[in-house]
C-alpha positions as CSV (number, residue, x, y, z in Angstrom):
1,M,-151.6,114.9,58.7
2,Q,-148.7,112.3,59.8
3,H,-151.7,110.0,60.1
4,K,-153.5,110.4,57.6
5,N,-151.3,110.0,55.2
6,A,-150.4,106.5,57.1
7,A,-154.3,106.2,56.7
8,L,-154.1,106.5,52.7
9,V,-150.3,104.5,52.7
10,F,-152.8,101.3,54.4
11,T,-156.2,102.0,52.3
12,G,-153.4,101.9,49.1
13,I,-151.9,98.6,50.2
14,L,-155.5,97.1,50.9
15,T,-156.5,98.4,47.5
16,M,-153.3,96.5,46.1
17,L,-154.1,92.8,47.2
18,S,-157.4,93.3,46.4
19,G,-156.6,93.5,43.0
20,I,-154.0,90.7,43.8
21,V,-157.3,88.7,45.4
22,H,-158.8,89.6,42.3
23,A,-156.9,89.0,39.6
24,A,-155.7,85.7,40.3
25,A,-159.6,84.4,41.4
26,R,-160.6,85.1,37.8
27,P,-163.2,82.6,36.5
28,L,-161.7,79.8,34.5
29,P,-162.4,78.3,31.7
30,D,-165.1,74.2,31.8
31,F,-163.0,73.1,29.0
32,F,-159.0,73.7,28.6
33,Y,-157.0,74.5,25.2
34,G,-153.4,74.5,26.4
35,V,-149.8,75.2,25.2
36,T,-146.6,74.6,27.2
37,I,-143.7,77.5,27.7
38,D,-141.0,77.0,28.3
39,D,-137.6,78.4,28.5
40,G,-136.6,76.9,25.5
41,W,-137.4,80.0,22.9
42,E,-135.3,82.5,24.9
43,G,-132.9,84.0,22.9
44,K,-134.0,82.4,19.5
45,I,-137.9,84.1,19.3
46,K,-138.9,87.3,20.7
47,Q,-142.2,87.9,23.6
48,I,-144.4,89.8,21.5
49,H,-144.5,87.0,18.7
50,I,-145.1,84.5,21.8
51,T,-148.2,86.8,22.4
52,N,-150.1,87.7,19.4
53,A,-149.6,83.7,18.4
54,L,-151.9,84.1,21.9
55,K,-153.8,86.3,21.0
56,A,-155.3,85.3,17.8
57,M,-155.8,81.6,18.8
58,P,-159.8,81.5,18.2
59,V,-160.8,80.5,21.9
60,K,-159.0,82.1,25.0
61,P,-155.8,79.3,25.5
62,V,-154.7,78.1,28.9
63,V,-150.8,78.2,29.3
64,R,-148.8,76.2,30.9
65,I,-145.3,78.2,31.9
66,V,-142.5,75.4,33.0
67,M,-139.9,77.1,35.5
68,S,-136.6,76.8,34.9
69,A,-135.0,76.6,38.6
70,E,-131.6,78.0,37.7
71,K,-134.3,81.2,37.6
72,P,-135.8,83.3,40.7
73,P,-139.6,83.2,40.1
74,A,-139.7,87.3,40.1
75,E,-137.3,87.2,37.2
76,Y,-140.5,86.2,35.5
77,R,-142.9,88.2,36.7
78,K,-142.9,90.6,32.5
79,L,-143.2,87.0,31.0
80,F,-145.8,86.1,33.3
81,A,-147.6,89.9,33.5
82,A,-148.1,89.3,29.4
83,I,-149.3,86.1,28.7
84,H,-152.2,86.5,31.5
85,R,-153.5,89.3,29.6
86,T,-154.0,87.4,27.3
87,A,-153.9,84.1,28.4
88,Y,-155.0,82.0,31.9
89,I,-151.8,80.5,33.0
90,M,-150.8,77.2,34.7
91,A,-147.9,77.9,36.2
92,T,-145.2,75.1,36.9
93,P,-142.6,76.0,39.8
94,V,-140.8,73.1,39.6
95,D,-140.5,70.9,36.1
96,S,-139.9,67.1,36.6
97,S,-136.4,66.9,35.3
98,E,-136.3,69.4,38.3
99,M,-137.1,67.5,41.5
100,K,-133.7,66.3,42.3
101,R,-132.8,69.9,43.1
102,Y,-134.9,70.2,45.8
103,P,-133.9,67.0,48.1
104,T,-135.9,68.0,51.0
105,V,-140.0,69.0,51.4
106,A,-138.8,72.7,53.4
107,A,-136.9,73.2,50.2
108,Y,-139.5,72.4,47.3
109,L,-142.2,74.5,49.9
110,K,-140.1,77.1,50.0
111,R,-139.9,77.5,45.7
112,F,-143.5,77.4,45.7
113,E,-143.3,79.9,48.7
114,S,-141.4,81.8,47.1
115,S,-142.8,82.2,43.1
116,Y,-146.7,82.5,45.3
117,Q,-144.8,86.2,46.7
118,A,-143.6,86.7,42.6
119,L,-146.7,85.3,40.9
120,A,-149.9,85.0,42.6
121,E,-151.2,87.9,41.0
122,Y,-151.0,86.6,37.4
123,V,-151.1,82.6,37.6
124,D,-155.3,80.4,38.0
125,V,-153.8,77.3,38.0
126,W,-150.8,75.9,40.4
127,E,-149.0,72.6,38.7
128,I,-148.3,70.9,42.7
129,G,-146.5,68.5,41.5
130,N,-145.5,67.7,37.6
131,E,-145.2,63.3,36.0
132,I,-145.2,62.7,40.1
133,N,-144.5,59.5,39.5
134,G,-142.2,59.1,37.3
135,E,-139.9,56.2,38.3
136,N,-135.5,57.6,38.8
137,W,-135.5,60.8,37.2
138,L,-137.7,62.7,39.7
139,G,-135.8,60.3,43.0
140,N,-136.1,57.3,44.3
141,N,-138.1,58.0,47.1
142,P,-141.8,58.0,46.0
143,Q,-143.0,59.3,49.3
144,L,-141.1,61.2,49.3
145,I,-142.1,63.1,46.4
146,A,-145.4,62.0,47.4
147,D,-145.2,64.7,50.0
148,K,-143.3,67.2,48.8
149,A,-146.2,67.5,46.5
150,A,-148.6,67.4,49.2
151,A,-146.6,70.7,51.0
152,A,-147.3,72.8,48.2
153,Y,-151.0,71.5,47.6
154,R,-151.9,72.4,50.5
155,Y,-150.3,75.8,50.6
156,I,-151.9,76.6,47.8
157,R,-155.2,75.7,49.1
158,R,-154.8,78.0,52.2
159,K,-154.5,80.0,49.5
160,N,-157.2,79.3,48.0
161,T,-156.5,78.8,44.7
162,A,-156.9,76.2,42.0
163,T,-154.4,73.5,41.9
164,A,-153.5,70.4,39.6
165,L,-151.2,67.6,40.0
166,T,-150.1,65.8,36.8
167,A,-149.9,62.3,36.5
168,Y,-147.1,61.0,34.3
169,Y,-148.6,58.0,32.3
170,F,-146.5,55.4,30.5
171,A,-147.0,51.9,28.3
172,P,-147.1,48.3,29.8
173,N,-144.1,47.1,32.2
174,M,-141.9,50.5,30.8
175,Q,-142.1,50.7,34.7
176,K,-142.4,48.9,37.8
177,T,-145.9,50.8,40.0
178,T,-149.0,51.4,38.0
179,M,-149.8,54.7,37.4
180,Q,-153.0,54.2,39.2
181,N,-151.5,52.1,42.0
182,W,-148.6,54.6,42.5
183,L,-151.4,57.5,42.9
184,A,-153.5,55.5,45.5
185,R,-151.2,54.7,47.7
186,Y,-149.1,57.2,48.2
187,I,-151.0,60.9,47.1
188,P,-152.6,61.6,50.9
189,A,-157.0,61.8,51.4
190,D,-156.7,65.6,51.6
191,M,-155.4,65.7,47.8
192,K,-157.1,62.8,46.8
193,Q,-160.6,64.7,48.2
194,H,-159.9,68.1,47.1
195,V,-157.1,69.0,44.2
196,D,-159.1,70.8,41.7
197,Y,-157.3,69.3,38.6
198,V,-155.8,65.7,38.3
199,F,-154.1,65.6,34.6
200,V,-152.5,62.3,32.6
201,S,-149.0,63.9,31.1
202,Y,-148.2,60.8,27.5
203,Y,-145.9,61.7,25.2
204,E,-146.1,58.1,22.7
205,D,-142.8,58.7,20.9
206,D,-141.2,57.4,24.8
207,N,-143.2,54.8,24.3
208,N,-143.5,53.1,21.0
209,G,-146.4,54.5,19.9
210,F,-148.7,52.6,22.3
211,Q,-151.9,53.9,23.1
212,P,-153.6,53.9,26.3
213,D,-157.3,53.5,27.0
214,W,-158.2,56.6,27.5
215,K,-161.6,55.6,29.1
216,K,-160.7,53.2,31.3
217,V,-157.3,55.4,32.5
218,F,-159.5,58.6,33.6
219,N,-162.7,56.6,34.7
220,E,-159.7,54.9,37.5
221,L,-159.1,58.3,37.8
222,Q,-162.8,59.5,38.1
223,T,-162.8,57.0,41.7
224,L,-159.3,57.7,43.4
225,F,-160.5,61.3,42.7
226,P,-163.9,61.5,42.3
227,R,-164.2,66.2,42.7
228,A,-160.9,66.7,40.6
229,K,-161.9,68.0,37.0
230,L,-159.1,65.3,34.2
231,G,-157.4,66.0,31.8
232,I,-154.1,65.8,29.3
233,G,-151.3,67.4,31.0
234,E,-148.5,66.9,28.2
235,C,-148.2,65.7,24.9
236,G,-146.1,66.2,21.9
237,N,-144.4,65.1,19.2
238,T,-141.2,64.3,20.8
239,R,-139.1,62.4,18.0
240,K,-135.8,63.5,16.9
241,N,-137.3,63.0,13.6
242,A,-141.0,64.9,13.8
243,T,-141.8,66.4,11.3
244,V,-144.3,69.4,10.5
245,E,-147.1,66.4,9.3
246,S,-146.4,63.9,12.1
247,K,-147.3,66.6,14.3
248,T,-150.2,68.1,13.5
249,D,-151.6,64.5,13.1
250,M,-151.0,64.1,16.8
251,I,-152.2,67.4,17.1
252,R,-155.1,66.5,15.3
253,H,-155.6,62.9,18.6
254,Y,-154.8,64.5,21.4
255,Y,-157.1,67.8,20.8
256,S,-159.9,66.4,19.4
257,M,-160.4,63.7,22.1
258,P,-163.7,63.2,23.3
259,K,-164.8,63.8,26.6
260,Y,-164.0,60.9,28.5
261,T,-165.9,61.9,31.8
262,P,-168.5,63.9,33.0
263,N,-165.1,65.6,34.7
264,Y,-163.6,65.5,31.5
265,V,-161.7,68.9,30.4
266,G,-159.1,68.9,27.5
267,G,-155.9,70.1,28.4
268,Y,-153.4,69.0,26.4
269,F,-150.6,71.8,26.8
270,W,-148.4,70.8,23.5
271,W,-144.7,70.4,24.5
272,Y,-142.5,73.3,22.4
273,W,-145.6,75.0,21.7
274,V,-143.5,78.3,21.6
275,Q,-141.3,76.1,19.0
276,D,-143.1,75.2,17.1
277,S,-146.4,77.4,16.5
278,V,-144.3,81.5,17.0
279,P,-144.4,83.1,14.4
280,H,-148.0,82.4,14.5
281,H,-148.7,83.4,10.5
282,G,-148.6,80.4,7.8
283,N,-147.6,78.2,11.1
284,K,-150.0,74.9,9.8
285,V,-148.9,73.2,13.8
286,W,-150.3,77.1,15.1
287,E,-153.4,76.8,12.6
288,E,-154.2,72.8,13.9
289,I,-154.4,73.3,17.0
290,G,-156.5,76.5,16.1
291,K,-159.1,74.3,14.3
292,H,-159.7,72.1,17.2
293,M,-160.6,75.0,19.9
294,K,-164.4,75.5,20.5
295,P,-165.5,78.5,21.8
296,H,-165.9,77.8,26.2
297,R,-169.5,77.4,26.9
298,K,-169.3,78.6,29.8
299,T,-166.9,79.8,32.9
300,V,-166.6,78.3,36.4
301,S,-165.2,79.7,39.2
302,D,-162.7,77.1,40.2
303,K,-162.2,78.6,43.6
304,I,-164.2,76.7,44.9
305,S,-162.3,75.7,48.4
306,N,-165.4,77.6,49.7
307,Q,-167.6,75.5,48.5
308,K,-165.6,72.3,50.2
309,P,-165.7,71.5,54.2
310,K,-162.1,72.1,55.3
311,D,-160.0,68.9,55.6
312,E,-158.0,68.8,58.8
313,H,-153.9,69.4,56.5
314,L,-155.3,73.0,56.2
């Protein structure tokens, strides 16, 4: 009986692990309509209102969940489980504003390890670096910052799960090093060849309304990251006097962007989506995002590590 029970327990463990693998490996859409959720809604909006707003969207969205350093990853399980049932999830264990709280590569990697262990069954994409080239607020050692992201990337890649890197774009002369030059210099070769998604965070309110030449930007990124899918990783109307009209105008601008390169997959990931869009009934911001969501043509598996040559860093 003991041996039989042990066998049953072992079989059960394998079954649970198999379930986790399948849950984490569901196919992703070929085009992303993303929104961002941080912790700013807690105590103000009910979780059920968030999931109802996601369910009501005309296309299954990709939800970028930004985790706070103060909260252990396990405390996010309820939220991740609820959203996983109605949306794809891109997890951000470390926001750019909290990069300094992980002073070493080991500390940064530990955050991703604990996040993966607690949440892997719900996550479709892991954002291994957020606004990675932002000057000063991430720290003053760009090589260390890149090394942190590389460690997280290699850890997640070994799990055969999709990875995303988000860069920070800015108006000319707002930083010492251009986004493209920073990425070319500090991102290691294996990431350039194999990271699954490269997104660009851009807030025009922080850049005096400057409008980038997006086709040029994404063509340059496609050269740097030839296998990656590209898109907008963050946007939003962040000025203090923003209105519903200014928000809907900005949503229209970003969510209707053309396909700049063959590998362009959208994204957008409107910041403050919960605060701006939930509850969703009669909400003009929520409605405007929905107007630009087109049915997915197909889904493709982005757990493509088996299709790629194994690189020496893994």
